[in-house]
FISERO-669636 format. One record per residue: x, y, z of N, C-alpha, C in turn; residue in one letter. Coordinates in pm, whole numbers, plus 50000, padded with zeros to 5 digits. Example, Ala and Ser with C-alpha at 12.3 -4.5 7.8 and 13.67 -1.06 7.14 Angstrom:
BEGIN
<node n_x="51319" n_y="49431" n_z="50780" ca_x="51230" ca_y="49550" ca_z="50780" c_x="51320" c_y="49670" c_z="50780" r="a"/>
<node n_x="51285" n_y="49775" n_z="50708" ca_x="51367" ca_y="49894" ca_z="50714" c_x="51290" c_y="50003" c_z="50787" r="s"/>
***
This chain:
BEGIN
<node n_x="64110" n_y="06385" n_z="23898" ca_x="63989" ca_y="06372" ca_z="23820" c_x="64024" c_y="06304" c_z="23688" r="m"/>
<node n_x="63949" n_y="06202" n_z="23656" ca_x="63974" ca_y="06133" ca_z="23529" c_x="63912" c_y="06212" c_z="23415" r="s"/>
<node n_x="63964" n_y="06189" n_z="23296" ca_x="63912" ca_y="06257" ca_z="23178" c_x="63777" c_y="06195" c_z="23143" r="v"/>
<node n_x="63678" n_y="06277" n_z="23122" ca_x="63543" ca_y="06231" ca_z="23093" c_x="63516" c_y="06234" c_z="22943" r="r"/>
<node n_x="63442" n_y="06135" n_z="22896" ca_x="63395" ca_y="06134" ca_z="22757" c_x="63286" c_y="06240" c_z="22745" r="a"/>
<node n_x="63267" n_y="06294" n_z="22625" ca_x="63170" ca_y="06403" ca_z="22608" c_x="63028" c_y="06362" c_z="22643" r="w"/>
<node n_x="62991" n_y="06237" n_z="22615" ca_x="62855" ca_y="06195" ca_z="22652" c_x="62838" c_y="06189" c_z="22803" r="h"/>
<node n_x="62947" n_y="06164" n_z="22877" ca_x="62940" ca_y="06166" ca_z="23023" c_x="62924" c_y="06309" c_z="23075" r="e"/>
<node n_x="62986" n_y="06404" n_z="23007" ca_x="62973" ca_y="06544" ca_z="23047" c_x="62831" c_y="06593" c_z="23022" r="i"/>
<node n_x="62779" n_y="06567" n_z="22903" ca_x="62646" ca_y="06616" ca_z="22867" c_x="62539" c_y="06554" c_z="22957" r="v"/>
<node n_x="62556" n_y="06429" n_z="22997" ca_x="62458" ca_y="06366" ca_z="23085" c_x="62490" c_y="06389" c_z="23232" r="t"/>
<node n_x="62601" n_y="06457" n_z="23261" ca_x="62643" ca_y="06487" ca_z="23399" c_x="62655" c_y="06359" c_z="23482" r="a"/>
<node n_x="62716" n_y="06256" n_z="23423" ca_x="62726" ca_y="06125" ca_z="23485" c_x="62803" c_y="06126" c_z="23617" r="a"/>
<node n_x="62893" n_y="06220" n_z="23638" ca_x="62973" ca_y="06225" ca_z="23761" c_x="62915" c_y="06321" c_z="23865" r="a"/>
<node n_x="62801" n_y="06381" n_z="23836" ca_x="62737" ca_y="06471" ca_z="23932" c_x="62751" c_y="06617" c_z="23895" r="g"/>
<node n_x="62678" n_y="06700" n_z="23968" ca_x="62677" ca_y="06844" ca_z="23943" c_x="62675" c_y="06921" c_z="24074" r="t"/>
<node n_x="62709" n_y="07048" n_z="24064" ca_x="62701" ca_y="07141" ca_z="24177" c_x="62639" c_y="07269" c_z="24123" r="i"/>
<node n_x="62543" n_y="07323" n_z="24194" ca_x="62484" ca_y="07452" ca_z="24156" c_x="62566" c_y="07562" c_z="24223" r="i"/>
<node n_x="62619" n_y="07652" n_z="24144" ca_x="62693" ca_y="07767" ca_z="24196" c_x="62606" c_y="07890" c_z="24175" r="l"/>
<node n_x="62566" n_y="07955" n_z="24286" ca_x="62478" ca_y="08072" ca_z="24276" c_x="62517" c_y="08181" c_z="24375" r="n"/>
<node n_x="62644" n_y="08183" n_z="24411" ca_x="62695" ca_y="08288" ca_z="24498" c_x="62830" c_y="08336" c_z="24445" r="d"/>
<node n_x="62892" n_y="08427" n_z="24515" ca_x="63018" ca_y="08485" ca_z="24467" c_x="63141" c_y="08412" c_z="24520" r="a"/>
<node n_x="63121" n_y="08302" n_z="24594" ca_x="63236" ca_y="08228" ca_z="24644" c_x="63303" c_y="08151" c_z="24532" r="l"/>
<node n_x="63434" n_y="08138" n_z="24540" ca_x="63511" ca_y="08070" ca_z="24438" c_x="63504" c_y="07919" c_z="24458" r="s"/>
<node n_x="63474" n_y="07846" n_z="24352" ca_x="63473" ca_y="07700" ca_z="24355" c_x="63604" c_y="07652" c_z="24295" r="h"/>
<node n_x="63680" n_y="07569" n_z="24369" ca_x="63814" ca_y="07532" ca_z="24324" c_x="63833" c_y="07383" c_z="24299" r="t"/>
<node n_x="63728" n_y="07302" n_z="24308" ca_x="63740" ca_y="07161" ca_z="24270" c_x="63730" c_y="07151" c_z="24118" r="d"/>
<node n_x="63803" n_y="07058" n_z="24055" ca_x="63799" ca_y="07046" ca_z="23909" c_x="63658" c_y="07013" c_z="23857" r="p"/>
<node n_x="63620" n_y="07079" n_z="23749" ca_x="63493" ca_y="07051" ca_z="23682" c_x="63516" c_y="07040" c_z="23532" r="v"/>
<node n_x="63437" n_y="06952" n_z="23469" ca_x="63453" ca_y="06924" ca_z="23326" c_x="63382" c_y="07024" c_z="23236" r="s"/>
<node n_x="63278" n_y="07090" n_z="23288" ca_x="63202" ca_y="07185" ca_z="23207" c_x="63118" c_y="07273" c_z="23299" r="a"/>
<node n_x="63073" n_y="07386" n_z="23243" ca_x="62988" ca_y="07480" ca_z="23315" c_x="62866" c_y="07506" c_z="23228" r="v"/>
<node n_x="62746" n_y="07480" n_z="23283" ca_x="62622" ca_y="07508" ca_z="23213" c_x="62557" c_y="07629" c_z="23278" r="y"/>
<node n_x="62526" n_y="07730" n_z="23199" ca_x="62474" ca_y="07857" ca_z="23250" c_x="62321" c_y="07849" c_z="23261" r="v"/>
<node n_x="62270" n_y="07861" n_z="23385" ca_x="62126" ca_y="07851" ca_z="23411" c_x="62050" c_y="07979" c_z="23383" r="l"/>
<node n_x="62112" n_y="08092" n_z="23414" ca_x="62052" ca_y="08223" ca_z="23388" c_x="62164" c_y="08315" c_z="23344" r="e"/>
<node n_x="62132" n_y="08426" n_z="23283" ca_x="62236" ca_y="08519" ca_z="23239" c_x="62331" c_y="08542" c_z="23357" r="d"/>
<node n_x="62460" n_y="08517" n_z="23336" ca_x="62557" ca_y="08517" ca_z="23445" c_x="62686" c_y="08588" c_z="23406" r="s"/>
<node n_x="62744" n_y="08657" n_z="23502" ca_x="62874" ca_y="08719" ca_z="23484" c_x="62976" c_y="08645" c_z="23569" r="e"/>
<node n_x="63087" n_y="08609" n_z="23508" ca_x="63192" ca_y="08536" ca_z="23577" c_x="63298" c_y="08633" c_z="23628" r="f"/>
<node n_x="63340" n_y="08616" n_z="23753" ca_x="63454" ca_y="08693" ca_z="23802" c_x="63582" c_y="08611" c_z="23784" r="s"/>
<node n_x="63569" n_y="08477" n_z="23782" ca_x="63682" ca_y="08389" ca_z="23755" c_x="63634" c_y="08268" c_z="23676" r="k"/>
<node n_x="63715" n_y="08227" n_z="23581" ca_x="63694" ca_y="08104" ca_z="23506" c_x="63832" c_y="08064" c_z="23456" r="l"/>
<node n_x="63894" n_y="07970" n_z="23525" ca_x="64032" ca_y="07933" ca_z="23496" c_x="64042" c_y="07783" c_z="23479" r="t"/>
<node n_x="64115" n_y="07739" n_z="23375" ca_x="64136" ca_y="07595" ca_z="23358" c_x="64276" c_y="07557" c_z="23408" r="d"/>
<node n_x="64304" n_y="07428" n_z="23412" ca_x="64429" ca_y="07377" ca_z="23467" c_x="64551" c_y="07417" c_z="23385" r="a"/>
<node n_x="64530" n_y="07459" n_z="23260" ca_x="64641" ca_y="07503" ca_z="23175" c_x="64671" c_y="07651" c_z="23191" r="a"/>
<node n_x="64591" n_y="07721" n_z="23272" ca_x="64613" ca_y="07863" ca_z="23295" c_x="64531" c_y="07956" c_z="23209" r="g"/>
<node n_x="64450" n_y="07901" n_z="23117" ca_x="64359" ca_y="07987" ca_z="23040" c_x="64257" c_y="08044" c_z="23136" r="n"/>
<node n_x="64223" n_y="08172" n_z="23117" ca_x="64132" ca_y="08236" ca_z="23212" c_x="64005" c_y="08286" c_z="23145" r="d"/>
<node n_x="63926" n_y="08357" n_z="23223" ca_x="63796" ca_y="08407" ca_z="23180" c_x="63802" c_y="08479" c_z="23046" r="r"/>
<node n_x="63902" n_y="08563" n_z="23026" ca_x="63910" ca_y="08641" ca_z="22902" c_x="63946" c_y="08555" c_z="22781" r="d"/>
<node n_x="63999" n_y="08435" n_z="22803" ca_x="64023" ca_y="08342" ca_z="22692" c_x="63894" c_y="08272" c_z="22650" r="d"/>
<node n_x="63802" n_y="08254" n_z="22744" ca_x="63677" ca_y="08182" ca_z="22717" c_x="63561" c_y="08274" c_z="22681" r="y"/>
<node n_x="63562" n_y="08395" n_z="22732" ca_x="63450" ca_y="08488" ca_z="22710" c_x="63504" c_y="08612" c_z="22639" r="i"/>
<node n_x="63459" n_y="08635" n_z="22517" ca_x="63511" ca_y="08744" ca_z="22434" c_x="63503" c_y="08879" c_z="22505" r="k"/>
<node n_x="63387" n_y="08912" n_z="22560" ca_x="63371" ca_y="09037" ca_z="22635" c_x="63316" c_y="08998" c_z="22772" r="d"/>
<node n_x="63405" n_y="08982" n_z="22868" ca_x="63366" ca_y="08931" ca_z="22999" c_x="63286" c_y="09033" c_z="23081" r="s"/>
<node n_x="63270" n_y="09156" n_z="23031" ca_x="63187" ca_y="09256" ca_z="23099" c_x="63039" c_y="09235" c_z="23069" r="a"/>
<node n_x="63010" n_y="09152" n_z="22969" ca_x="62872" ca_y="09123" ca_z="22930" c_x="62836" c_y="08984" c_z="22983" r="i"/>
<node n_x="62716" n_y="08970" n_z="23036" ca_x="62672" ca_y="08842" ca_z="23091" c_x="62667" c_y="08734" c_z="22983" r="a"/>
<node n_x="62704" n_y="08613" n_z="23021" ca_x="62689" ca_y="08497" ca_z="22934" c_x="62542" c_y="08456" c_z="22942" r="v"/>
<node n_x="62481" n_y="08433" n_z="22829" ca_x="62338" ca_y="08404" ca_z="22823" c_x="62304" c_y="08265" c_z="22876" r="k"/>
<node n_x="62187" n_y="08253" n_z="22934" ca_x="62137" ca_y="08125" ca_z="22984" c_x="62137" c_y="08022" c_z="22872" r="a"/>
<node n_x="62174" n_y="07900" n_z="22906" ca_x="62175" ca_y="07791" ca_z="22809" c_x="62312" c_y="07762" c_z="22751" r="g"/>
<node n_x="62409" n_y="07849" n_z="22777" ca_x="62544" ca_y="07826" ca_z="22724" c_x="62611" c_y="07711" c_z="22799" r="a"/>
<node n_x="62682" n_y="07627" n_z="22726" ca_x="62763" ca_y="07521" ca_z="22784" c_x="62909" c_y="07556" c_z="22756" r="l"/>
<node n_x="62986" n_y="07577" n_z="22861" ca_x="63126" ca_y="07616" ca_z="22847" c_x="63212" c_y="07496" c_z="22884" r="i"/>
<node n_x="63297" n_y="07454" n_z="22792" ca_x="63385" ca_y="07341" ca_z="22817" c_x="63530" c_y="07387" c_z="22802" r="t"/>
<node n_x="63625" n_y="07320" n_z="22869" ca_x="63765" ca_y="07358" ca_z="22856" c_x="63815" c_y="07337" c_z="22713" r="p"/>
<node n_x="63916" n_y="07412" n_z="22675" ca_x="63976" ca_y="07395" ca_z="22542" c_x="64031" c_y="07254" c_z="22525" r="f"/>
<node n_x="64087" n_y="07198" n_z="22632" ca_x="64149" ca_y="07066" ca_z="22630" c_x="64090" c_y="06987" c_z="22745" r="d"/>
<node n_x="64025" n_y="06874" n_z="22716" ca_x="63959" ca_y="06799" ca_z="22822" c_x="64055" c_y="06745" c_z="22927" r="k"/>
<node n_x="64186" n_y="06748" n_z="22897" ca_x="64287" ca_y="06707" ca_z="22996" c_x="64307" c_y="06815" c_z="23102" r="q"/>
<node n_x="64259" n_y="06936" n_z="23077" ca_x="64276" ca_y="07049" ca_z="23168" c_x="64141" c_y="07105" c_z="23210" r="n"/>
<node n_x="64076" n_y="07044" n_z="23309" ca_x="63944" ca_y="07090" ca_z="23352" c_x="63949" c_y="07229" c_z="23413" r="p"/>
<node n_x="63832" n_y="07287" n_z="23432" ca_x="63825" ca_y="07414" ca_z="23503" c_x="63863" c_y="07389" c_z="23650" r="f"/>
<node n_x="63950" n_y="07474" n_z="23704" ca_x="63997" ca_y="07455" ca_z="23841" c_x="63953" c_y="07570" c_z="23933" r="v"/>
<node n_x="63900" n_y="07676" n_z="23874" ca_x="63845" ca_y="07786" ca_z="23956" c_x="63733" c_y="07853" c_z="23880" r="e"/>
<node n_x="63618" n_y="07858" n_z="23946" ca_x="63500" ca_y="07924" ca_z="23889" c_x="63438" c_y="08011" c_z="23998" r="v"/>
<node n_x="63412" n_y="08137" n_z="23966" ca_x="63345" ca_y="08228" ca_z="24058" c_x="63254" c_y="08320" c_z="23977" r="a"/>
<node n_x="63142" n_y="08356" n_z="24036" ca_x="63044" ca_y="08441" ca_z="23968" c_x="63038" c_y="08580" c_z="24030" r="l"/>
<node n_x="63012" n_y="08679" n_z="23945" ca_x="62978" ca_y="08813" ca_z="23992" c_x="62827" c_y="08821" c_z="24007" r="a"/>
<node n_x="62754" n_y="08748" n_z="23920" ca_x="62607" ca_y="08742" ca_z="23928" c_x="62560" c_y="08620" c_z="23850" r="s"/>
<node n_x="62437" n_y="08576" n_z="23881" ca_x="62377" ca_y="08466" ca_z="23808" c_x="62391" c_y="08333" c_z="23880" r="g"/>
<node n_x="62363" n_y="08225" n_z="23804" ca_x="62379" ca_y="08090" ca_z="23858" c_x="62414" c_y="07995" c_z="23745" r="s"/>
<node n_x="62497" n_y="07896" n_z="23779" ca_x="62545" ca_y="07798" ca_z="23682" c_x="62544" c_y="07660" c_z="23745" r="v"/>
<node n_x="62550" n_y="07558" n_z="23661" ca_x="62570" ca_y="07420" ca_z="23706" c_x="62713" c_y="07383" c_z="23672" r="v"/>
<node n_x="62788" n_y="07340" n_z="23772" ca_x="62923" ca_y="07290" ca_z="23752" c_x="62912" c_y="07139" c_z="23731" r="l"/>
<node n_x="62955" n_y="07091" n_z="23616" ca_x="62943" ca_y="06950" ca_z="23582" c_x="63077" c_y="06883" c_z="23611" r="i"/>
<node n_x="63076" n_y="06788" n_z="23703" ca_x="63199" ca_y="06720" ca_z="23745" c_x="63249" c_y="06626" c_z="23639" r="k"/>
***
C-alpha cells in the first residue's frame, strides 16, 4: 500500500469498506471513520501500536463521527475488528 496524502484519505480516493460485524479485517487501511458508537476488539497498526494506544479507555464506545488515523502514515492499520457498531475503513 502506498502512503496516501491526507486529502486523499479524507476524500477516500482509494475506496472504502464498511465493517459492521465482528470479523477481523486484515488488509491495510489508512484511516477508520466511525459511523455509529462503536467498540473495537482490535485496532493494530503496522508498527505494533494497538487499540489501547489509540483509545484511552477501550471499554467505552468511540463516538460516531470520530476519524482515527495511524500515528505514522507509513504504518497503516493492519487489523481492525469490532465488538459492536459500524465503521468505514478508508483504504
